[in-house]
C-alpha positions in Angstrom: 0.1 0.4 0.4 2.7 2.3 0.6 4.6 1.7 -2.3 1.2 2.6 -4.3 0.9 5.3 -2.3 4.5 6.6 -3.2 3.8 5.7 -6.8 0.9 7.7 -7.0 2.4 10.8 -5.6 5.5 10.7 -7.6 3.1 10.2 -10.8 0.8 13.3 -9.3 4.1 15.4 -9.4 5.8 14.6 -12.4 4.8 16.3 -15.7 3.1 13.8 -19.0 6.2 12.7 -20.0 7.6 11.5 -17.0 4.0 9.9 -16.1 3.9 7.8 -19.9 7.6 7.0 -18.9 6.6 5.6 -15.6 3.8 3.8 -17.1 5.6 2.2 -19.8 8.5 0.8 -16.7 5.6 -0.7 -14.8 4.4 -2.6 -18.2 7.7 -3.8 -18.8 8.2 -5.0 -15.1 4.6 -6.7 -15.4 5.3 -8.7 -18.7 8.9 -9.6 -17.4 7.0 -11.0 -14.2 4.8 -12.8 -15.9 7.1 -14.3 -18.3 8.9 -15.6 -15.4 6.0 -16.8 -13.6 5.0 -18.8 -16.9 8.5 -20.0 -17.8 8.2 -21.3 -14.1 5.4 -22.8 -14.6 6.4 -24.9 -17.5 9.6 -26.3 -15.9 7.2 -27.5 -13.1 5.4 -29.0 -15.7 8.6 -30.6 -17.9 9.6 -31.8 -14.1 5.9 -33.3 -13.4 5.9 -35.2 -16.4 9.2 -36.9 -15.9 8.2 -38.4 -13.1 8.1 -42.5 -13.1 4.8 -43.0 -12.9 5.2 -46.6 -12.7 7.0 -46.3 -9.7 5.7 -42.8 -8.0 3.4 -42.3 -4.8 0.0 -41.8 -6.0 -0.4 -38.6 -4.3 2.8 -37.4 -6.2 1.2 -38.4 -9.6 -1.9 -36.4 -8.6 0.4 -32.8 -8.3 2.0 -34.3 -11.2 -1.0 -34.3 -12.8 -2.2 -30.5 -11.3 1.2 -29.1 -12.5 0.6 -29.9 -16.1 -2.7 -29.2 -16.5 -2.2 -25.9 -14.7 0.7 -25.2 -17.3 -1.6 -26.3 -20.1 -4.5 -24.2 -18.9 -2.2 -21.2 -18.6 -1.1 -21.9 -22.3 -4.3 -22.1 -23.9 -5.6 -19.0 -21.8 -2.6 -17.1 -23.8 -3.2 -18.5 -26.7 -6.8 -17.3 -26.6 -5.4 -13.9 -25.4 -2.6 -14.0 -28.4 -5.7 -14.6 -30.8 -7.9 -11.8 -29.6 -5.1 -9.4 -29.6 -4.1 -10.9 -33.4 -8.2 -10.5 -34.3 -7.7 -6.5 -32.8 -4.5 -6.0 -35.5 -6.2 -7.3 -38.1 -9.4 -4.8 -37.0 -6.8 -2.1 -37.3 -5.8 -3.2 -40.3 -8.8 -3.0 -42.3 -10.0 0.3 -40.7 -6.3 1.8 -41.3 -6.6 0.6 -44.8 -10.2 1.7 -45.4 -8.9 5.2 -44.5 -6.0 5.1 -47.0 -8.1 4.4 -49.6 -10.7 7.3 -48.6 -7.8 9.9 -48.3 -6.4 8.3 -51.7 -10.0 9.0 -53.5 -9.9 12.8 -52.0 -6.5 13.0 -53.1 -7.6 11.8 -56.5 -10.7 13.9 -56.6 -8.5 17.3 -55.5 -6.1 16.4 -58.5 -8.2 16.2 -60.8 -10.0 19.8 -60.2 -6.3 21.0 -60.3 -5.9 19.4 -63.6 -9.1 21.3 -64.4 -8.1 24.4 -63.2 -5.0 24.1 -65.2 -6.6 23.7 -68.5 -9.3 26.1 -67.8 -6.4 28.8 -67.2 -4.3 27.6 -70.4 -7.4 28.0 -72.3 -8.9 31.0 -71.1 -6.2 33.1 -69.5 -7.3 35.4 -66.7 -5.7 38.5 -68.0 -7.7 38.3 -71.2 -11.1 38.6 -69.2 -9.5 41.9 -67.9 -8.5 43.4 -71.0 -11.5 42.3 -72.9 -13.4 44.3 -70.0 -11.3 47.5 -70.2 -11.6 47.3 -74.0 -14.9 47.2 -74.3 -15.1 50.4 -72.3 -17.3 48.9 -69.7 -15.1 50.2 -66.5 -18.3 49.8 -64.4 -18.0 45.7 -64.8 -14.4 45.6 -64.6 -14.2 45.7 -60.6 -16.6 43.2 -60.7 -14.6 41.3 -62.6 -11.5 41.7 -60.6 -13.4 40.6 -57.3 -14.0 37.7 -59.3 -10.9 36.6 -60.5 -9.6 37.5 -57.0 -12.2 35.1 -55.6 -11.2 32.3 -58.5 -7.4 33.1 -57.4 -8.3 32.6 -54.0 -9.9 29.2 -54.7 -7.3 28.3 -56.4 -4.8 28.7 -53.8 -7.2 26.8 -50.9 -7.4 24.2 -53.8 -4.1 23.4 -53.6 -3.4 23.9 -50.0 -5.7 21.2 -49.4 -4.6 19.2 -52.0 -1.1 19.4 -50.2 -2.4 18.5 -47.2 -4.3 15.4 -48.4 -1.2 14.4 -49.9 0.3 15.1 -46.4 -2.2 12.7 -45.0 -2.4 10.3 -47.1 1.2 9.8 -46.6 0.4 9.3 -42.5 -2.2 6.8 -43.6 0.3 4.8 -45.6 2.9 5.0 -42.6 -0.4 3.6 -40.5 -1.5 1.2 -42.7 2.1 -0.3 -42.6 2.5 0.0 -39.0 -0.9 -1.9 -38.7 0.4 -4.7 -40.9 3.6 -5.5 -39.4 1.6 -5.3 -35.5 -0.4 -7.9 -37.3 2.6 -10.1 -38.4 4.0 -9.9 -35.1 0.8 -10.8 -33.4 0.3 -13.7 -35.8 3.5 -14.8 -35.2 3.1 -14.7 -31.3 -0.2 -16.6 -31.5 1.8 -19.2 -33.9 3.9 -19.4 -31.3 1.5 -20.0 -28.2 0.0 -22.6 -30.7 3.1 -24.5 -30.7 3.5 -24.0 -26.9 -0.1 -25.4 -26.6 0.6 -28.5 -29.0 3.7 -29.3 -26.8 1.9 -29.1 -23.6 -0.6 -31.3 -24.4 1.8 -33.9 -26.0 3.4 -33.8 -22.7 0.4 -34.1 -21.1 -0.5 -36.9 -23.3 2.6 -38.4 -23.1 2.4 -38.7 -19.1 -1.4 -39.6 -18.8 -0.3 -42.8 -21.1 1.9 -43.4 -18.4 -0.3 -42.7 -15.9 -2.8 -45.1 -17.7 0.0 -48.2 -18.0 -0.5 -47.7 -14.1 -3.6 -47.5 -13.8 -4.2 -50.6 -15.3 -1.6 -52.5 -12.9 -3.5 -50.8 -9.7 -6.7 -51.8 -10.9 -5.3 -55.5 -11.1 -3.4 -55.4 -7.8 -7.0 -54.7 -5.8 -8.1 -57.2 -8.0 -5.4 -59.5 -6.6 -5.6 -58.2 -3.1 -9.6 -58.8 -2.5 -8.9 -62.5 -2.0 -6.0 -61.2 0.3 -7.3 -58.1 1.7 -10.2 -56.9 1.5 -9.6 -53.8 3.5 -6.5 -52.3 1.5 -7.8 -53.8 -1.7 -10.9 -51.6 -0.9 -8.2 -48.7 0.1 -6.1 -48.9 -3.1 -9.6 -48.7 -5.1 -10.6 -45.2 -3.3 -7.0 -43.5 -3.8 -7.1 -45.0 -7.5 -10.0 -43.5 -8.3 -9.1 -39.5 -8.5 -6.6 -40.6 -10.6 -8.5 -42.8 -12.9 -10.9 -39.5 -13.5 -8.0 -37.4 -14.2 -7.1 -39.8 -16.8 -10.5 -40.0 -17.8 -11.0 -36.3 -18.7 -8.0 -36.4 -20.5 -8.8 -39.0 -22.5 -12.1 -37.6 -23.7 -9.9 -34.2 -24.7 -6.9 -36.4 -26.4 -6.3 -39.4 -28.5 -4.8 -42.0 -26.0 -1.0 -43.7 -26.5 -1.6 -47.7 -25.7 0.9 -48.6 -22.7 3.7 -50.7 -23.5 3.1 -54.3 -22.8 5.1 -56.5 -20.0 5.3 -59.5 -21.8 3.0 -62.6 -22.6 1.7 -64.5 -19.7 3.1 -67.5 -18.7 1.6 -70.3 -19.6 0.0 -72.7 -16.9 2.8 -75.6 -17.1 5.5 -73.2 -16.2 3.5 -72.3 -13.1 4.7 -73.9 -9.9 3.6 -73.3 -6.2 6.1 -71.9 -3.8 4.8 -72.6 -0.2 1.5 -71.8 -1.1 2.5 -69.3 -3.2 2.0 -70.2 -7.4 4.9 -68.4 -9.4 7.0 -68.8 -12.7 9.4 -71.8 -12.2 12.4 -69.4 -13.6 12.2 -67.9 -9.9 10.4 -70.4 -8.0 14.2 -71.4 -5.9 14.9 -67.8 -4.9 11.0 -67.2 -4.0 11.3 -70.5 -1.5 14.7 -69.4 -0.3 13.2 -65.9 0.3 10.5 -67.4 2.3 12.4 -69.9 4.4 14.7 -66.5 5.4 11.9 -64.4 6.5 10.3 -67.1 8.6 14.1 -68.0 10.3 14.0 -64.3 11.1 10.3 -64.4 12.9 8.6 -63.1 9.6 5.5 -65.2 8.5 4.9 -64.3 4.6 2.4 -65.2 2.3 0.7 -63.8 -0.6 -0.8 -64.2 -3.7 1.7 -64.6 -7.2 0.3 -65.7 -10.4 -2.7 -64.8 -12.4 -4.1 -66.2 -15.2 -5.1 -64.5 -18.6 -8.4 -66.4 -18.3 -9.0 -65.1 -14.9 -8.0 -61.6 -16.3 -10.2 -62.1 -19.4 -13.2 -62.7 -17.0 -12.8 -59.9 -15.5 -12.5 -57.8 -18.5 -15.4 -59.4 -19.8 -17.5 -58.3 -16.6 -16.1 -54.8 -15.9 -15.3 -53.6 -19.5 -18.1 -55.3 -22.4 -17.7 -58.3 -24.1 -16.5 -56.8 -27.5 -12.8 -57.2 -28.6 -12.3 -53.9 -28.2 -13.8 -53.5 -24.8 -11.6 -56.5 -23.8 -8.2 -55.9 -25.1 -8.3 -52.3 -25.9 -10.4 -50.0 -23.9 -8.3 -48.0 -21.6 -8.3 -49.5 -17.8 -10.3 -46.2 -16.7 -13.1 -46.6 -19.0 -14.2 -50.2 -17.2 -16.6 -49.8 -13.7 -14.3 -50.7 -11.9 -11.2 -50.0 -14.0 -9.6 -53.2 -15.0 -6.3 -54.1 -16.4 -6.0 -55.5 -19.8 -4.7 -58.4 -20.6 -1.1 -58.8 -20.8 -0.4 -56.2 -18.9 0.4 -57.1 -15.3 4.0 -58.9 -14.0 1.2 -61.0 -12.4 0.2 -62.8 -15.8 3.7 -63.7 -16.1 4.2 -65.1 -12.5 7.0 -62.5 -11.7 5.1 -60.7 -9.4 3.9 -61.6 -5.9 1.4 -59.4 -3.7 2.7 -60.5 -0.2 0.9 -60.6 3.1 2.5 -60.8 6.6 0.4 -62.8 9.0 -2.5 -62.8 6.6 -2.5 -59.6 6.1 -1.7 -57.3 3.1 1.4 -55.1 3.9 -0.3 -51.8 3.2 2.7 -49.7 4.8 6.8 -49.2 4.9 6.7 -49.2 8.7 5.4 -52.8 8.5 7.8 -55.1 10.0 7.5 -57.7 6.6 7.9 -54.7 4.5 11.2 -53.7 6.6 12.4 -56.8 6.3 11.8 -57.3 2.5 13.4 -54.2 1.8 16.6 -55.1 3.4 16.6 -58.4 1.9 14.4 -59.0 -1.3 16.8 -58.0 -3.3 19.2 -61.1 -2.4 16.7 -63.2 -3.8 16.3 -60.9 -7.3 13.0 -59.4 -6.2 12.3 -55.5 -6.1 9.4 -53.2 -4.5 7.5 -50.9 -6.4 8.3 -48.0 -4.0 4.0 -47.1 -4.1 2.8 -50.4 -3.4 4.6 -51.8 -0.3 3.3 -55.4 -1.0 3.9 -55.5 -4.5 7.1 -57.2 -5.4 8.8 -58.4 -8.9 11.6 -59.1 -10.9 11.9 -55.9 -12.1 10.2 -53.5 -9.8 7.2 -53.3 -12.0 
């Protein structure tokens, strides 16, 4: 408030030129601050888009979606402003050209009148009329003729002066029109830059949403898998996932989705074996057996669910997504009710992931004793955690 009052006092005491300069400086400062803000917002969006959606915490994914959306909203707002400015500049071009045309027409009309006067003066010189009046002896008529000639001469002078004024005005109108055209080109280039910025922001959002979509499919599969282990944890997971699902659904409605990459073909049942009650791929059976035995020796009783058949996943997709080939194999997980992973998109279907339980309950937090034991020891047995899901461990951390 004090700074504003001082500024008002300074502007009040300063002359018009100083006031104009101060206002110009304020506008430049405002534009600089806005440019810095926009740059910072874009940097935040870029960093957000680089978040590993497959590994990140769900809250971090929501924050990233918000940052990317905020940047896109700001860029679309700037594009709208740029288009408005371009429209105003184009209107100014039309008005300037119209004014120039009208002035040119007037100049041409005046030029025509001057040419007619020149021809008239050549054909009927003014001196001849005076001489004729004197020769005729009609001296009374001569003064009237002199007045007439003086008036005619004045008209000619006024016409010439007006022609000169119009020619100068025409030059000014041409300059104004040229400036308007140049400004319009600047506005058009600015609008084109904003279009490119918006398209880049949309692509950034779409790419990140595609990564999140893959995560949603995984979470949907995790929730389905956890139902048989821990209903409460499964419900919490679905609840937490719902906001992300809705955000991605909104993005899908605004832009074409990119299908997430597959994690590989589901394992055939003949390659799936039971290890202390957990079904896994035979390639990791020995490691899982050694891990469970080591955990038990340290007083950590682990169980859980591993392999999930492709047939079971197809049945869930039919129930939640629809019966068409598109609904089963292509529809995004977030379009199903409830969200359901695509067949072939889960490490569980390859038998290479386990949702561990501890004393018969899901591992819901990192403070859980079983999680802490796994965090210290699981890598020795070739299993790695998906950081956002304390219960989920796989051969690649996905």
